[in-house]
Backbone bond lengths (Angstrom), bond angles and torsions (degrees), N, CA, C in turn:
res aa  C-N    CA-C-N  psi(-1)  N-CA   C-N-CA  omega(-1)  CA-C   N-CA-C  phi
1 M - - - 1.457 - - 1.543 108.60 -
2 H 1.339 117.52 124.73 1.413 121.59 -177.95 1.564 109.85 -81.91
3 T 1.280 118.73 122.24 1.450 121.93 179.87 1.499 112.46 -63.94
4 D 1.345 118.30 -31.28 1.441 120.93 179.93 1.566 109.13 -63.04
5 A 1.310 115.95 -38.99 1.474 118.91 176.93 1.503 111.92 -68.01
6 V 1.326 117.02 -38.33 1.478 120.96 179.01 1.546 107.72 -66.52
7 R 1.289 118.46 -41.00 1.467 118.07 175.68 1.518 114.28 -58.57
8 A 1.293 115.49 -43.84 1.477 120.12 178.23 1.539 109.28 -60.41
9 F 1.299 118.13 -43.93 1.466 122.27 178.75 1.542 111.20 -60.17
10 L 1.316 114.84 -43.22 1.503 118.65 -179.29 1.478 111.66 -64.36
11 L 1.290 118.75 -40.71 1.488 121.72 178.51 1.507 111.11 -57.65
12 V 1.335 115.07 -50.31 1.476 121.61 -179.53 1.561 109.62 -66.13
13 A 1.288 116.97 -43.28 1.444 121.75 -177.71 1.528 109.29 -63.30
14 D 1.357 118.72 -30.87 1.444 121.78 179.97 1.501 112.87 -88.10
15 G 1.365 117.44 14.10 1.441 121.52 169.99 1.494 116.27 102.80
16 A 1.341 117.78 -0.60 1.454 120.21 178.91 1.561 109.82 -78.30
17 R 1.317 115.88 135.14 1.471 120.38 174.67 1.549 106.86 -68.33
18 F 1.309 115.06 161.66 1.465 119.38 -176.50 1.521 109.42 -61.55
19 G 1.329 119.62 -36.45 1.430 122.53 178.22 1.525 112.99 -64.76
20 A 1.366 114.71 -41.91 1.471 118.34 176.87 1.539 112.66 -68.02
21 A 1.350 113.94 -37.76 1.448 115.62 176.17 1.497 113.90 -64.03
22 A 1.342 115.10 -35.41 1.469 120.67 177.50 1.514 110.97 -63.64
23 D 1.361 116.43 -42.61 1.437 119.60 175.55 1.472 115.47 -61.16
24 R 1.351 116.18 -41.77 1.447 118.62 178.20 1.534 114.07 -65.21
25 L 1.340 114.45 -32.42 1.497 119.19 -176.93 1.535 111.00 -90.45
26 G 1.340 116.21 -12.01 1.477 117.86 -179.05 1.496 113.63 74.71
27 I 1.370 117.59 28.52 1.407 123.15 -179.10 1.545 109.28 -129.88
28 S 1.347 118.96 177.57 1.443 121.48 177.96 1.541 110.12 -79.85
29 Q 1.340 116.40 160.20 1.436 122.29 174.29 1.509 112.64 -61.44
30 Q 1.330 116.93 -34.64 1.435 123.05 176.90 1.546 110.41 -63.67
31 A 1.353 114.16 -39.68 1.453 117.14 -179.66 1.501 111.77 -67.87
32 V 1.328 117.11 -33.84 1.490 118.82 177.28 1.539 108.96 -64.68
33 S 1.315 119.57 -43.02 1.466 122.87 178.72 1.537 109.38 -62.40
34 K 1.320 118.30 -40.93 1.425 118.72 -178.38 1.503 112.07 -69.24
35 R 1.333 117.62 -36.54 1.475 119.18 177.00 1.533 111.80 -62.77
36 I 1.297 117.02 -44.73 1.432 120.50 179.26 1.485 112.78 -66.59
37 A 1.345 116.92 -38.92 1.462 120.98 178.07 1.539 109.71 -62.95
38 A 1.356 115.27 -42.17 1.456 118.20 -179.95 1.524 111.57 -64.41
39 L 1.355 116.12 -35.09 1.456 120.90 179.74 1.529 108.46 -68.04
40 E 1.285 117.99 -40.66 1.467 121.73 178.07 1.485 111.55 -65.43
41 R 1.321 119.10 -37.93 1.497 120.24 176.78 1.525 109.50 -67.85
42 Q 1.320 118.78 -39.03 1.437 119.79 -179.44 1.504 111.87 -65.34
43 L 1.360 116.62 -39.34 1.441 121.83 -178.98 1.530 112.92 -84.66
44 A 1.378 115.61 -10.99 1.423 120.88 -179.06 1.512 113.48 59.68
45 V 1.312 118.24 37.11 1.466 124.59 176.72 1.527 109.70 -143.89
46 T 1.294 117.37 163.83 1.471 122.23 171.04 1.502 107.60 -98.39
47 L 1.329 115.15 121.50 1.467 120.43 -178.86 1.515 112.55 -92.49
48 L 1.318 118.55 -33.08 1.416 123.96 -175.80 1.532 112.38 -124.18
49 D 1.340 117.03 134.10 1.463 120.82 175.41 1.504 107.61 -95.53
50 R 1.290 117.53 117.23 1.470 123.80 -175.38 1.512 112.06 -104.49
51 A 1.312 119.82 17.19 1.440 123.86 -176.26 1.545 111.48 -74.21
52 G 1.302 114.86 148.14 1.477 119.97 174.37 1.476 116.43 66.81
53 G 1.312 118.31 24.80 1.429 122.64 178.37 1.527 115.49 74.30
54 R 1.352 116.02 5.48 1.442 122.04 177.77 1.494 111.27 -116.18
55 T 1.328 118.43 155.91 1.434 121.90 178.60 1.511 108.28 -119.18
56 A 1.322 115.83 122.67 1.517 120.61 -178.60 1.525 107.45 -138.52
57 L 1.287 114.83 154.02 1.438 123.53 178.05 1.576 109.63 -70.10
58 T 1.314 114.65 134.89 1.449 118.62 169.60 1.493 110.02 -80.08
59 A 1.315 118.75 178.54 1.451 121.77 174.46 1.514 112.29 -60.58
60 D 1.387 115.11 -40.87 1.427 120.34 176.37 1.508 111.25 -65.47
61 G 1.323 116.50 -37.99 1.452 121.75 179.81 1.552 110.08 -63.65
62 R 1.285 115.40 -40.65 1.519 120.49 -179.37 1.563 107.76 -67.80
63 A 1.277 116.18 -38.17 1.475 120.15 179.53 1.563 112.13 -68.82
64 F 1.297 114.59 -36.66 1.449 121.04 -179.35 1.558 114.16 -77.60
65 L 1.316 116.03 -24.42 1.466 121.93 -171.62 1.563 113.23 -53.71
66 P 1.315 119.69 -54.72 1.472 117.75 -180.00 1.500 113.43 -60.49
67 H 1.317 118.35 -34.38 1.444 119.86 179.83 1.513 110.36 -72.54
68 A 1.371 117.74 -33.75 1.409 121.51 176.17 1.557 111.50 -62.29
69 R 1.338 114.87 -40.37 1.483 118.41 174.02 1.502 110.75 -61.59
70 A 1.258 118.80 -39.87 1.479 121.48 -178.41 1.513 109.81 -67.23
71 V 1.350 117.08 -41.46 1.453 118.78 178.46 1.529 112.18 -61.17
72 V 1.318 118.39 -43.55 1.490 121.38 -179.01 1.532 110.19 -69.73
73 A 1.341 116.09 -41.20 1.461 118.56 175.93 1.510 113.77 -59.72
74 A 1.342 115.91 -40.02 1.486 119.04 178.79 1.518 109.30 -67.95
75 A 1.314 117.99 -39.47 1.466 120.55 179.19 1.540 112.33 -63.73
76 D 1.354 113.55 -42.77 1.473 118.19 178.11 1.504 110.96 -64.11
77 A 1.311 116.38 -39.17 1.480 118.44 -178.43 1.544 108.75 -67.41
78 A 1.316 118.13 -38.02 1.435 120.60 177.32 1.479 112.05 -62.20
79 L 1.353 115.92 -44.38 1.482 119.66 179.39 1.566 111.83 -66.77
80 A 1.329 114.54 -35.71 1.469 117.48 179.99 1.525 110.76 -64.90
81 A 1.337 115.16 -34.72 1.485 119.20 178.53 1.535 110.65 -65.21
82 L 1.339 116.69 -20.36 1.437 120.92 -179.05 1.525 110.34 -111.11
83 A 1.350 116.26 28.91 1.467 121.08 179.90 1.521 111.39 -53.71
84 P 1.318 119.21 139.39 1.461 121.52 -178.43 1.481 111.98 -60.25
85 S 1.293 114.54 143.36 1.476 122.03 176.26 1.499 109.13 -104.23
86 G 1.291 116.79 -177.61 1.448 121.05 179.17 1.526 110.28 91.83
87 P 1.298 118.92 -179.40 1.475 123.33 -174.32 1.491 112.43 -71.17
88 L 1.308 116.70 152.84 1.453 125.37 169.14 1.521 108.14 -71.28
89 R 1.336 119.95 110.31 1.464 122.00 -173.78 1.520 109.87 -96.57
90 V 1.363 114.65 116.51 1.471 120.64 -174.08 1.512 109.60 -124.70
91 D 1.362 116.27 128.92 1.454 123.86 174.92 1.491 109.90 -85.55
92 V 1.325 116.34 129.77 1.479 122.21 177.51 1.521 109.16 -120.90
93 I 1.336 115.87 158.80 1.469 120.80 -179.37 1.516 112.54 -64.70
94 G 1.298 117.00 -36.64 1.483 124.36 179.20 1.502 109.07 -164.40
95 R 1.301 116.97 157.09 1.470 118.75 -173.40 1.496 113.04 -78.20
96 R 1.328 119.21 -3.12 1.468 123.99 171.15 1.510 110.82 -115.87
97 S 1.279 117.75 11.51 1.491 122.54 -177.45 1.524 111.26 -78.50
98 A 1.284 115.35 169.96 1.475 121.88 175.71 1.545 109.37 -61.61
99 A 1.340 115.57 -38.01 1.466 117.17 177.25 1.520 112.70 -60.82
100 A 1.333 117.81 -42.86 1.439 119.82 177.96 1.512 111.25 -65.00
101 D 1.333 117.00 -39.16 1.462 120.95 176.89 1.489 113.19 -61.61
102 L 1.298 116.77 -39.58 1.469 121.33 178.50 1.532 111.44 -68.22
103 L 1.303 117.60 -37.32 1.447 121.04 176.79 1.568 110.06 -67.24
104 V 1.309 117.68 -44.63 1.457 121.99 175.78 1.524 111.81 -60.01
105 S 1.336 115.08 -42.73 1.482 118.56 178.85 1.536 113.11 -62.05
106 F 1.367 111.87 -40.73 1.495 115.91 176.50 1.501 111.46 -60.89
107 H 1.359 116.56 -42.90 1.471 119.26 -177.25 1.503 111.80 -64.68
108 R 1.360 114.36 -36.11 1.470 118.06 178.09 1.535 110.83 -65.95
109 R 1.280 116.68 -35.36 1.453 121.09 -179.84 1.524 111.16 -75.69
110 H 1.413 113.78 -32.65 1.458 118.22 -178.63 1.530 108.28 -130.35
111 P 1.330 116.89 76.50 1.473 120.49 -176.98 1.493 112.78 -65.89
112 E 1.314 116.87 -15.97 1.463 120.56 179.14 1.491 112.22 -70.06
113 V 1.323 117.81 -19.93 1.468 122.77 -177.40 1.584 106.82 -93.12
114 E 1.303 117.42 111.77 1.444 119.94 176.14 1.537 109.39 -74.05
115 V 1.317 115.50 133.73 1.459 119.39 -179.28 1.540 109.03 -125.33
116 E 1.344 112.69 157.89 1.495 120.19 178.51 1.535 103.87 -138.59
117 M 1.299 116.03 125.25 1.471 124.08 -179.54 1.515 110.76 -99.89
118 C 1.325 118.78 133.26 1.421 123.58 174.08 1.527 111.44 -137.43
119 T 1.307 118.33 163.27 1.477 123.86 177.85 1.469 110.53 -125.85
120 L 1.332 117.28 121.20 1.460 121.98 179.11 1.493 109.60 -115.01
121 P 1.367 116.58 152.91 1.474 120.39 -171.67 1.573 112.79 -81.32
122 G 1.299 117.18 68.99 1.429 118.57 171.29 1.505 114.62 104.89
123 L 1.361 113.88 173.59 1.447 122.93 -173.59 1.532 113.40 -64.01
124 A 1.320 115.59 -40.20 1.524 118.94 -179.57 1.519 111.91 -62.52
125 A 1.341 116.13 -44.85 1.459 119.53 -179.55 1.532 111.04 -66.34
126 A 1.334 117.30 -37.79 1.461 121.84 178.27 1.521 111.54 -65.34
127 G 1.383 115.81 -40.61 1.439 117.90 178.31 1.477 113.07 -64.57
128 E 1.318 117.90 -38.20 1.521 120.77 177.00 1.507 110.33 -65.85
129 A 1.304 117.04 -39.69 1.492 120.32 -178.88 1.520 108.84 -69.08
130 L 1.308 119.71 -38.36 1.465 121.49 179.21 1.539 110.84 -65.37
131 L 1.287 115.85 -45.63 1.470 119.15 -177.97 1.543 110.89 -67.74
132 A 1.322 116.89 -30.59 1.446 120.38 179.16 1.559 113.09 -80.65
133 G 1.365 114.83 -9.73 1.471 118.67 -178.69 1.518 112.50 81.42
134 A 1.353 118.63 12.95 1.442 119.87 -179.76 1.519 111.28 -77.67
135 I 1.340 118.84 -24.67 1.432 123.22 175.18 1.509 108.48 -134.93
136 D 1.320 116.43 163.61 1.474 121.89 -176.63 1.548 111.55 -100.19
137 A 1.334 117.57 -31.54 1.450 120.54 -178.81 1.505 109.19 -155.92
138 S 1.350 115.06 160.69 1.440 120.75 -179.63 1.498 110.58 -145.48
139 F 1.292 117.63 134.94 1.492 122.71 170.77 1.509 107.46 -82.58
140 C 1.316 115.63 134.54 1.424 122.37 -177.94 1.495 111.37 -156.79
141 C 1.322 116.55 177.86 1.484 121.19 174.85 1.522 106.63 -121.45
142 V 1.315 119.14 111.87 1.435 124.60 -173.10 1.577 106.75 -90.59
143 I 1.296 114.76 106.93 1.482 120.41 -178.48 1.579 108.38 -89.14
144 D 1.311 118.01 -44.01 1.443 122.06 -179.54 1.537 109.99 -124.68
145 P 1.310 117.49 100.00 1.506 116.25 -178.15 1.499 113.88 -58.48
146 A 1.325 117.94 -25.17 1.468 119.39 -179.98 1.538 110.80 -68.94
147 A 1.315 117.06 -18.89 1.502 120.59 178.19 1.482 114.06 -85.07
148 V 1.338 116.80 -6.82 1.483 120.33 179.33 1.539 108.19 -73.30
149 P 1.336 117.36 126.06 1.492 119.81 -176.01 1.538 111.53 -59.53
150 A 1.307 115.10 147.32 1.473 121.63 174.29 1.468 109.32 -57.59
151 G 1.354 116.62 139.48 1.452 120.41 179.89 1.485 112.98 99.13
152 L 1.353 117.98 -3.32 1.457 121.75 178.83 1.533 110.27 -117.90
153 E 1.335 118.51 145.47 1.414 123.64 175.63 1.523 109.84 -120.17
154 H 1.321 116.34 158.43 1.473 118.41 -179.24 1.522 108.88 -156.06
155 T 1.346 112.94 155.64 1.487 120.08 174.05 1.499 109.17 -151.03
156 R 1.337 118.21 147.28 1.420 123.61 178.76 1.525 110.25 -73.08
157 V 1.279 120.75 124.80 1.430 122.47 -172.99 1.543 115.75 -118.73
158 Y 1.342 117.70 -22.54 1.442 118.49 -177.39 1.510 113.50 -159.84
159 D 1.347 116.20 118.89 1.453 120.35 178.23 1.527 106.33 -96.78
160 E 1.335 116.97 112.27 1.480 123.52 -175.70 1.513 110.74 -92.27
161 P 1.361 119.18 111.35 1.476 119.70 178.33 1.538 109.98 -65.22
162 L 1.314 115.48 151.38 1.408 123.57 -179.71 1.549 112.48 -90.56
163 E 1.328 116.27 148.56 1.444 120.52 172.80 1.535 108.07 -127.56
164 L 1.347 114.99 148.76 1.440 122.97 176.51 1.510 107.94 -87.88
165 V 1.378 116.91 132.29 1.442 121.15 177.31 1.498 109.06 -116.53
166 V 1.366 114.06 128.78 1.457 122.34 179.60 1.508 110.65 -137.11
167 G 1.331 115.18 161.11 1.444 119.29 177.07 1.519 110.83 -87.82
168 P 1.341 117.20 175.57 1.482 120.68 -174.64 1.517 114.67 -65.25
169 A 1.353 116.91 -22.63 1.473 120.04 -178.77 1.548 111.96 -91.11
170 H 1.268 118.78 -0.92 1.463 120.57 -178.73 1.499 110.15 -75.48
171 P 1.378 117.38 146.78 1.469 118.93 -177.12 1.518 111.71 -62.59
172 L 1.309 121.64 -22.95 1.448 124.17 -178.45 1.515 112.18 -96.94
173 A 1.304 118.99 10.01 1.469 120.24 -173.63 1.542 113.87 -60.32
174 D 1.324 117.95 -27.77 1.458 120.73 -177.57 1.554 110.48 -100.14
175 A 1.278 119.98 3.57 1.497 121.68 -176.14 1.562 108.36 -71.20
176 E 1.315 115.45 141.94 1.451 120.54 179.10 1.562 110.54 -83.68
177 T 1.321 115.34 -36.56 1.472 121.60 177.45 1.539 107.70 -148.12
178 V 1.297 116.05 167.02 1.447 122.84 176.21 1.516 107.63 -146.11
179 R 1.303 115.79 142.94 1.479 121.18 177.86 1.568 109.07 -86.60
180 P 1.333 114.59 154.86 1.507 115.57 178.52 1.524 114.71 -56.94
181 T 1.350 115.70 -35.40 1.481 119.68 -178.98 1.545 110.82 -74.96
182 E 1.330 118.49 -10.13 1.459 124.19 -178.32 1.516 111.08 -102.14
183 L 1.309 117.20 -1.31 1.490 120.01 -176.68 1.521 108.64 -62.49
184 P 1.323 114.03 134.40 1.511 117.70 171.53 1.537 110.50 -73.54
185 P 1.311 118.72 174.93 1.469 120.15 172.30 1.529 110.00 -56.59
186 V 1.307 117.91 134.77 1.499 119.95 -178.72 1.509 108.31 -116.61
187 W 1.354 115.47 149.09 1.414 121.77 -176.66 1.518 107.64 -109.73
188 I 1.351 116.44 120.87 1.462 122.84 -179.38 1.500 105.13 -133.71
189 P 1.332 118.03 82.96 1.500 119.97 -174.07 1.527 108.81 -70.84
190 G 1.335 114.56 144.71 1.458 119.81 172.08 1.531 115.44 78.54
191 A 1.308 117.95 17.86 1.483 120.42 -179.49 1.551 105.87 -77.64
192 T 1.246 115.70 89.00 1.505 122.79 -174.81 1.540 110.42 -63.18
193 P 1.314 117.23 122.88 1.515 119.44 177.04 1.519 110.81 -55.25
194 G 1.316 114.95 139.51 1.444 122.35 -178.96 1.521 116.48 93.43
195 T 1.376 115.62 -15.86 1.447 117.83 176.29 1.522 110.54 -76.62
196 E 1.346 118.70 164.63 1.450 120.18 -179.24 1.489 111.54 -60.29
197 W 1.333 119.07 -42.77 1.455 122.49 -176.83 1.547 110.21 -66.02
198 A 1.350 116.33 -44.16 1.464 118.66 179.04 1.511 111.65 -63.49
199 T 1.316 117.90 -40.05 1.460 121.14 179.06 1.529 109.93 -63.79
200 Y 1.326 116.45 -38.36 1.482 119.09 177.46 1.518 110.77 -63.17
201 Y 1.359 118.85 -42.37 1.407 121.65 -179.95 1.503 113.30 -64.89
202 V 1.352 116.81 -34.31 1.461 120.43 175.37 1.503 111.28 -58.45
203 A 1.357 116.23 -42.60 1.461 121.26 174.67 1.489 112.63 -62.97
204 L 1.312 118.01 -40.56 1.446 123.63 -178.84 1.534 109.87 -62.27
205 V 1.323 115.46 -46.13 1.473 122.17 177.11 1.492 111.36 -57.46
206 A 1.350 115.09 -48.21 1.478 121.05 -176.07 1.537 109.95 -62.58
207 E 1.317 116.55 -37.74 1.472 119.61 -174.57 1.524 111.80 -80.51
208 F 1.309 120.18 -41.91 1.470 122.57 -170.75 1.549 114.07 -118.64
209 G 1.324 116.85 -1.71 1.452 117.05 178.83 1.519 114.50 71.78
210 V 1.288 118.06 22.22 1.469 121.62 179.15 1.508 110.71 -65.86
211 E 1.294 115.57 137.09 1.488 120.24 176.65 1.525 108.74 -92.13
212 I 1.290 119.27 119.95 1.445 123.67 -176.40 1.532 109.07 -120.38
213 D 1.330 115.54 126.51 1.452 122.03 176.53 1.533 109.93 -105.06
214 T 1.305 117.56 119.60 1.431 121.44 -176.37 1.545 111.01 -107.22
215 A 1.326 116.19 8.39 1.496 118.96 -176.87 1.522 112.05 -69.57
216 G 1.324 113.35 154.11 1.447 119.98 177.19 1.486 111.93 96.66
217 P 1.301 118.45 153.16 1.489 122.18 179.29 1.513 109.54 -73.75
218 N 1.349 114.17 154.90 1.458 121.31 176.34 1.522 110.14 -92.59
219 F 1.329 116.05 102.67 1.466 120.79 179.85 1.517 112.27 -95.29
220 G 1.323 116.61 11.75 1.460 119.48 178.24 1.520 111.78 104.78
221 S 1.298 115.06 163.64 1.430 120.35 -175.21 1.545 114.19 -64.41
222 Q 1.364 115.77 -35.60 1.447 118.95 -178.01 1.556 109.88 -64.21
223 H 1.356 116.52 -42.97 1.456 117.84 176.30 1.495 112.83 -63.55
224 L 1.349 114.92 -39.33 1.486 119.73 178.68 1.546 111.74 -57.93
225 F 1.336 115.70 -48.17 1.493 118.00 -176.83 1.523 111.24 -76.99
226 D 1.293 118.91 -29.53 1.473 119.31 173.09 1.515 110.18 -59.96
227 T 1.328 116.55 -42.32 1.435 121.99 -175.91 1.541 110.12 -69.98
228 V 1.357 116.49 -44.36 1.446 120.75 177.92 1.524 111.45 -62.16
229 A 1.318 116.16 -40.18 1.461 120.12 178.95 1.506 111.77 -62.00
230 D 1.296 117.82 -34.42 1.484 121.54 -175.77 1.494 113.06 -88.32
231 D 1.347 119.82 -19.61 1.478 121.81 -174.45 1.506 109.80 -115.40
232 G 1.307 115.40 112.22 1.470 119.77 -177.27 1.510 114.87 -69.64
233 S 1.336 118.28 -5.37 1.493 120.73 178.59 1.495 111.92 -97.22
234 L 1.329 118.08 -7.18 1.453 120.52 -176.05 1.531 112.81 -101.95
235 A 1.310 115.34 150.84 1.499 122.43 176.10 1.559 105.87 -145.71
236 T 1.285 115.08 157.31 1.482 119.86 173.14 1.471 109.06 -148.41
237 L 1.340 117.09 177.13 1.483 123.08 -177.18 1.511 109.37 -118.64
238 I 1.352 114.88 149.11 1.436 121.74 -178.90 1.535 107.47 -146.79
239 G 1.314 116.00 151.23 1.437 118.66 175.49 1.538 111.84 -74.92
240 A 1.303 114.75 144.90 1.511 119.47 -171.38 1.525 111.38 -63.56
241 R 1.344 118.75 -24.97 1.477 121.30 -176.33 1.497 110.65 -100.78
242 T 1.336 116.92 -1.03 1.476 122.68 -179.58 1.512 108.63 -75.30
243 R 1.347 115.07 133.24 1.469 119.65 179.12 1.497 109.61 -98.32
244 I 1.327 115.39 136.87 1.489 119.51 179.15 1.563 108.04 -130.00
245 A 1.275 117.40 141.81 1.474 123.07 172.96 1.500 106.06 -84.06
246 W 1.304 117.95 97.51 1.432 122.02 -175.01 1.515 112.56 -65.18
247 P 1.298 118.71 144.26 1.493 121.05 179.06 1.549 109.91 -62.24
248 S 1.332 114.49 141.79 1.451 117.20 -175.41 1.506 112.13 -78.31
249 R 1.325 118.73 -21.66 1.447 121.46 -173.58 1.511 113.62 -82.27
250 A 1.333 118.53 -13.90 1.484 120.58 -179.20 1.530 108.44 -155.92
251 E 1.315 112.47 152.24 1.468 118.51 177.35 1.501 110.49 -93.86
252 V 1.308 117.71 152.32 1.443 123.10 175.58 1.525 106.24 -125.34
253 S 1.336 117.54 155.27 1.421 124.02 176.88 1.500 113.21 -105.80
254 R 1.298 119.33 134.63 1.506 124.25 173.09 1.506 107.04 -104.98
255 I 1.312 116.74 115.60 1.420 121.07 -173.74 1.550 109.95 -114.71
256 P 1.323 119.22 118.43 1.442 120.18 179.62 1.523 112.80 -58.91
257 V 1.312 117.24 142.64 1.458 121.88 175.08 1.548 104.35 -101.56
258 V 1.337 114.07 128.76 1.454 119.29 -170.75 1.539 111.69 -134.96
259 D 1.306 114.87 166.67 1.469 124.99 170.97 1.551 112.39 57.31
260 P 1.345 121.19 62.36 1.481 126.36 -7.95 1.515 111.34 -88.44
261 S 1.356 115.32 179.99 1.424 120.18 177.09 1.529 109.83 -100.52
262 P 1.310 118.56 109.76 1.455 119.85 175.45 1.495 110.52 -59.26
263 A 1.299 119.11 130.18 1.461 122.31 -177.04 1.530 110.29 -129.42
264 Y 1.308 114.84 144.71 1.440 122.80 -179.29 1.526 108.45 -92.61
265 P 1.319 119.97 121.86 1.488 121.43 -174.12 1.524 111.94 -85.53
266 N 1.321 115.41 105.88 1.476 122.69 178.04 1.535 108.93 -88.15
267 S 1.332 116.30 129.19 1.431 122.87 176.00 1.531 108.00 -113.02
268 L 1.303 115.84 158.12 1.468 123.06 170.28 1.480 108.88 -111.49
269 M 1.299 118.49 130.95 1.461 125.02 -177.98 1.537 108.67 -118.42
270 W 1.344 117.74 141.27 1.439 120.63 178.02 1.557 108.84 -148.42
271 R 1.314 115.06 166.74 1.422 120.10 -178.21 1.536 109.88 -87.63
272 S 1.333 114.15 130.02 1.516 118.63 178.94 1.543 109.15 -54.15
273 G 1.308 114.95 131.22 1.487 119.58 178.68 1.487 115.14 82.50
274 D 1.336 119.40 3.83 1.482 122.39 176.34 1.545 107.36 -60.27
275 R 1.315 117.37 122.36 1.481 122.16 -171.86 1.553 110.54 -105.69
276 H 1.309 117.71 16.56 1.482 116.44 178.91 1.522 108.48 -59.99
277 P 1.348 117.19 129.54 1.460 119.46 -175.88 1.533 114.02 -61.95
278 G 1.323 120.35 -21.01 1.438 122.12 -178.50 1.511 114.09 -88.68
279 L 1.348 117.41 -15.02 1.465 120.14 -173.77 1.512 113.76 -67.56
280 A 1.320 116.00 -43.79 1.484 119.68 179.08 1.527 111.51 -61.83
281 G 1.314 116.03 -41.27 1.439 120.37 178.61 1.541 112.22 -65.29
282 F 1.332 115.79 -37.50 1.460 118.69 179.72 1.538 109.78 -68.87
283 R 1.304 115.48 -39.87 1.480 118.45 -179.21 1.545 108.15 -67.68
284 A 1.316 118.88 -39.98 1.488 121.52 178.15 1.500 108.98 -62.99
285 Y 1.349 119.15 -40.17 1.449 120.67 -179.39 1.482 110.64 -63.74
286 L 1.319 118.76 -45.10 1.451 121.81 178.52 1.533 112.46 -64.20
287 G 1.351 116.89 -36.43 1.451 120.70 178.48 1.488 114.44 -67.81
288 A 1.318 116.87 -17.49 1.481 120.57 -178.99 1.522 112.33 -102.80
289 L 1.314 118.88 7.63 1.446 119.50 -179.47 1.507 110.60 -62.39
290 P 1.330 119.39 128.56 1.473 121.99 -175.23 1.509 113.30 -71.92
291 D 1.382 117.59 -25.61 1.472 119.49 -175.38 1.518 110.00 -113.74
292 A 1.339 118.83 29.05 1.456 120.05 -177.45 1.532 115.07 -68.77
293 H 1.353 115.24 -36.61 1.444 119.51 -175.81 1.517 107.81 -141.15
294 H 1.357 116.72 140.02 1.439 120.34 178.39 1.538 108.46 -135.68
295 T 1.313 116.67 144.49 1.434 122.44 179.39 1.549 111.12 -68.45
296 R 1.347 116.09 -21.06 1.463 118.69 179.66 1.529 112.73 -78.66
297 N 1.328 117.73 -7.36 1.427 121.23 -178.29 1.519 111.10 -81.44
298 W 1.338 114.77 148.27 1.463 121.09 167.99 1.503 109.20 -100.74
299 L 1.324 116.16 135.56 1.480 122.62 176.66 1.529 108.62 -129.73
300 P 1.355 119.40 148.91 1.452 119.49 174.08 1.513 111.08 -60.55
301 S 1.285 116.80 155.20 1.482 122.05 -176.12 1.569 111.13 -58.62
302 W 1.353 115.33 -32.87 1.469 119.74 -178.59 1.527 113.63 -72.95
303 A 1.340 116.00 -12.66 1.489 119.47 179.23 1.525 111.03 -85.36
């Protein structure tokens, strides 16, 4: 008896429509029907009455239902006994990003959970690694939920407010705050069109009229901030929780953007059914963050 077929039967028996059951299982609606049909052939009974556009349990279906639950419970218990060991592997945007800081903070709170940090080049690569089981979770920005591959789940966990970064010679170097409509032209080299960050900036420009210059190669954050520190005409943006190793030869100012605060929506993505013992605890930790979301933040409409 195939437990996948029994799971499909249970979802429908518990009131889920075939489409909803397909979404839960990460398969097509036709595949759900085929699994249940194969189970009925194997058992030589009809479990579901599909007459009249409705789906209801037959007498055999009602008799089989408690045993189906026992079958799935036993299978889940067997899998739990073989839960994967090793570190919780989490993909972050960068090793000094807010995502990295959140992972480090979790590990400090729960040192018993071994973690491993990695950086993958974008949402597509992270999705492939999740489905392959190479990583357990990934921080990302979900712009179109319909584009998320089947078999993956995600939830928004932290909206990171932006700050303006300028060097000591910039006219705004002594400002305590700045409004989005008051932002000077900002330099963000290498913001590749179509990436999550670039799509976010497109929305920022449309909402507040911010002028963004993406010219020039991306030599990394250290080069970016070295250049901003030395040039009084340049400014850039950074997440409020993002850590930067400031250049030693010059100071830079981080100025909060307020009224409202544009925030970058970080989501956590994971593989459905991932049984790593540390994943549930990490998700619970992120879900309890006191500063994860604020009404004073601005987010793009797609977030």
